[in-house]
Structures are given as C-alpha cells and as structure tokens.
N, C-alpha and C positions, 0 to 999 in steps of 0.2 A: 402434428409436431409442434411443440411449444415455440412461441415467438421469442427470439433472443436479440438483444441489442448489445453490441460490444462498444464500449467507450475507450478509445485509445488516446491517452494523453501524450502530447508531444510538445517539446520545446527544443528547437535546434537539433533535431534528431539526425540531420544529415551532416552536421559538424562533427559529432562524435562518431568515431569509427570502431568497427569490430571486424577483424579479418579483412580489413581494407574497404569495407562497405559501411555506409551510414546505417546506424542502428534502426532508424525509422524505416528505411527501405527494406531491411531484412525482416523486421517485425511485421510490417504490413504485408509483405510478400507471403509470409507463412500464414497470416490470418486469412488472406484471400484464398488460400488453398484449403481452408477448413471444410471438412465434409459435413455440412449442415445446411439444409435447404431453406429454412425459415429464419434467416439471419440478416441483420443490418449492422454495418460497421460505421461508427461515427468517430471521426478524428477531431478531438478538441485541441486546436493549436493555440498555444499560450504565447502569441506574439513572436514567433520565430523570425529570425533575421537571416537565416541561411537558405538553403535550397529546398526546405521542407514543403512549401506550398506547391511547388511544381510536382513533386513526387505524390503528394496527396491528391491533387487534381487529376493526375493521370490514372489513379486507382478508382475502382468501383465502390466508392464510399461517400458518406456525407462529410462535409467540412463545417465545423463550428469554429469560427475564427474569433479569438480574443485579440483585439488590436495591440494592447500593451501587455508586456510580460507581468503577470500577477503572481507575486510570491506567496501564494496561498493554495496549497494542494486541495484543501477542502472546498474552497470556492470553485476551483476549476472542475473538480469532480461533480459538484452540485450543479453547475451549468450543464454538464454533459448529461447527468441523470434527468434533470428537468426537461431538456430537449428530447431525450429518448422517450420518456414517458408520455409527453404531450404529442409528439409526432407519430410514434409507432405503437404506443401502448403495449410494450412487450411483457411477456410473462416473467422473463428474467433479464436483468441488466448485468453485464460483465464489465468490471473495471479492469483495465489493462494498461500497463506502462509500456513505453516505447523501447524499453530494454528487456522485454520479455519475449522469448521466441518459442513458438509451438514446436514440439518435437514430433508429433504425428498428426495426421489430418482428422482423426476421430476424437480428439481430446474433448471437444465441446459436447459432442453427442454422449460420450460416456459420463460427463459431469451432470448433464441434464437428467440422464437416467437415474443417477445417484440422488440428485436433489428431489426428483419426483418420488423416489422410493422411501423418503424420510419425511413424513407428514409435517413435522415441526421445524424442518430445516429452513432457516431464513438466510443464512450465509454459508457458502460452500467454497472451500479452497482446495488446492492440490499441492503436491510436492513441487517445490522450486529448487533447482540445482544450479550451481555455478557451472561455467563452461568446462571446468576440470572434472565435473561429475560429482564433486562433493555437494553435500546438502546445504542449501541456503535456508530453507524453512520447511518444516513438516507440521504446519499449524503453529499457533502461538500459545505461550504460557504467560499468564498475567502475574500471579503471585504479588510480591511487593516490587518487583522489577520486571516489567513486561519484556519478553524476549522471544526469539524464534526457536522453536524446538528443533533440535538436531543440527543446528548451525555448525558448519565446519567438519561434520562427521563424514567419513567415507560411507557411501551408499551401498549397503549390503542387503538391501531389501527389508531392513528392520522396521520401516514405516510404510510398507506396502499394504495398507489395509484401510477400510472405511471406519471412521470413529468420530465421536464428538470431541471437540477441543475447546479451549477457552477463547481463542482469538484467531484472527486471520490477518494477513497483510493485505493492503489495498493495491499492492502491485499487480495482483491477479486474484479476483474473487468473484463469485456468482452471487448476486443479490436477488431474492425473490420479490416480486412486485408487491405481495401482501405485506412484506416487512417494510418496504419503503412507504407504502400507504399508511402504515400504523405509526412508525417512529420518525418518519421524515428523512431529512438529509443530514449531511455531516455538520458537526459543530465548527463554524468558521473561525472561532477563537483559536482552534488548533490549526495553525497555518501550514505547518510541515512537520509531521511527526506525531504519533499517538492518536491521530484522527481515526485510524482504522480500529485500534484497540478500544477506543471510546465508543465507537459505533457498535462493536461486538458486545460491550458491556450493556449498552442500551437494548440491543436485540435480545440478549438473554434475560434481562429484567422484564421484557415484554412477552416472555413465553416462547421465544424462538430459540432454536439451537444453532450453534456454529459447528459445521461439519467439515471433515477433512477426508479426501479421497486420495490416498497415497498410491493408488494404481495408475493415476494420471500424473505425468511429470512434464514440467516445462523448464526451459532454461531462463535464468534471471541473472543479468549482468550485475545488477544491484547498484543503484545510485549513480548512474553515469552522468546525470545532470548536475547533482549536487554533492552527494557524499564522496564520490570518487572522482570529482571533477579535477582536471589539471590546474584549474584556477584556484589559488589559495583563498581568494576572497569568497568564492562560492562555498568552499568547504567550511570556512570560518562562519559564514552566515548560517549555514545549516546547523553547525554545532550550537550556536547561540540560540537559534529558534527551537532546536530539539530539546535543549535543557529547559527552556521556558515552557514549552508545551508539556514536557514531562511533569513539571511542577503543577501546572494548571490541571492536568489529568489527575494527579494525586489528590489535590484538594477537592476536586469535583466528585471523585469516585471512592475515596478511602475514608475510613474513620480516623479518629485521633491517633491511636497507637500505630496503626499501619502507615499513617502519614509521616510520623516521626522516623520510622524504620526506612521508609522509602526515600526520605530526604537524605539520610545517611548514605544510602546506596548511590544517590545522584552525585554526592560529593566524592564518593569512592570512584565512580565512573569517570570523573574529571581527571583523575590521576592514573588509573589503571585500566587496561583492557584485558578481558579474560577469554575472548574468543575472536575468531576472524574467519575468513573464507578458507583458511588453510589449517586452522587448529580448533578443536572442539572445546567446549566449556569445562574447564577443570582447573584446580589450583596451580598445577604445573604450567598452565598456559598464561599465567599472569605476566603482563608486560607494562612497563612504565610508558605513558604517553609523552609526546613532545610538548613543549611550552606549558608545563604544569601550572606555573603561576598565573599565566593568562587564562587557562582553562578554569582554574579555581575561582579567579576573579569574575569571570563570565558567569559561572554557576551561582555564586552568591547573588549577583545581580539578577539572574534568572529567577531565583527563589522569590525575591521581592516583586518582580514584574509579573510572574506567573500567579502569585497570590493576589495581586491587585486585579488582574483580569478575572480571577475566580470571584472576587468580591462583587464585581459588576455583573455577575451571573453569566451563564452560557448563552450561546447563540445557535440553538438547534433549529435548523431550517425545516420548514414544511414545504410540501409541494406547491403551496399557494403563496409562499412568502418570497420567492425568487423571481425577479423580473428580467 
C-alpha cells in the first residue's frame, strides 16, 4: 500500500463553527476515520489563538506549529510538504483544508487507486460539494479566467467520471512525490489565490497530467477563514490579495494577447459576480457586487502591484530551498 501524508492546514478552526462544532474538530474527526493503513496526518497550524492546539494534540497526528499567523497559503503549504517529504518520504502528499469533510471512509483508497492507474498523473482532485449538495468544483478550467468547473450546479451525476482537467483546487488534492521532486513547491509570490492553478500549469508543462475523479466526493464549506469570514477586514484582505495574485499569475503564464483579455476580465470581476454557491455560471446569474468603486480602485492598484512582482521574477521553491 502506497505511503500517504495528509497535510491539514488550520487557522482558528475551533472558532469557526459548522452545525455547532468547530470545523477543525469535524474535519479531523473524519480524517481519523479514513480507511487507509499507510497514512500519516500532519496538521500545520498557522498561529491559531483559539482552542485548536488542544484538539490537535488530542488526536493521533503530527503537529507542525507556525508561531505567528502567516498570510501566505503557499508558504504554509510548502512548510507542510517539506516536513512530510523529509520525515515520512510518502508516495503521495494530500493537501487538505480544515473546511473540507470526508463523506466516506474509503475516499483516500479510491483516489490512490485512480492515481496509480494513470501513469502520468501528477495531481489528482475529486468532486467538492457545498453542504447543500450543490457542486463547488469538479476540477478547474483555466482559459483566460481560471474558475471551478460546475460551480453552483445541482449535482445530477454529470461529473461522476475520471478525466483529465486543466487545474485543481489546493483545498483538496493529491500530489505525486515524483511531481514534487521535479517541479518543487508552490510559488510564494502567490500568497493566497491562484497558487494551485499556477502549480497545475507548471505540472502540465513538465509532462504531468492533472486528473479528476468525480466518483469520490467531499464536502467543502469554502473559504471559512477568509472568503466567507464574518470579519469584513479578512474578506477585504482576501479580495485585495486575490486580485494581485491573479494579475501576477496572468503575467507569469500568459502571452501578450491573453494578458490583455484576462486583465479586462479582472476589471469585470471587480464589478460583477456571475456564479456562487447557489447559482451556476450563466449570463442570467450576473449580479452587481457591493462597494464597486472600492473594488475597482483596489483592482487597478493590484494590476500595478502584481506586475511589479512579476518583473522581480517568481519564487518557485525547491525541496532544498525551504528551511
């Protein structure tokens, strides 16, 4: 049986509740019930100030503690991957957010079988659904505006198959050790947003495929720490960083014409939303966002900041460059 290390990222996962329970407690409880014998669970705690440490220490898993909250999703993931590779030398590393819940005990076993069955698979994801049962992602589409396939759709089994896709979310994905050894770790210039899409682009350029197994389904609350935080400051910071990361991703991975088209989409996205957890992507779903002037102002600033980061070149980490 292949060795697997699951990296569960957490920040104040006991403060945020779902059905009256801390999301960390629920996510970790289900992970510990996973039917897989050759498994190590590593919780990377990003400076939590709530009751998270008590819950983690009471579980049968490793704790990698970052003393101060680091607002850099790529950096925190890199720390976890580095730790897992050097301590356990797993065949697969699974990235897992604390707002993802396993729906059955055999989910990991099924994903490993799928990954092993596809020689060139470097990244494997599965169907993620909202608690309502609607689809959150069925793999990712890059195009000129990276997005989750199937977002907001009613799950009628339309994505219940194994297929190659363009991208995967890092909320839950399986990474093959050979991929990590070849392309390294996440680009830490992408602090929060598009780091997963960028990693998939790099994987595909290196000859690996990004696969999706829709027969396996997990629940994803989506963005409980930042995107859907009750704190306005957290949501605003996420929006600002997401726009800047998007610009950086565009300049790093697209040619001239595609860059121009994508920048127009970024400006459009500051004004309108076209999908959500309750409506699928179509013109009739268009909605005006709140605080449009602020969002447009932030986006113009993000264009300049993202481009300046790109000019200084990327920071794609190797397994030997993280201490």
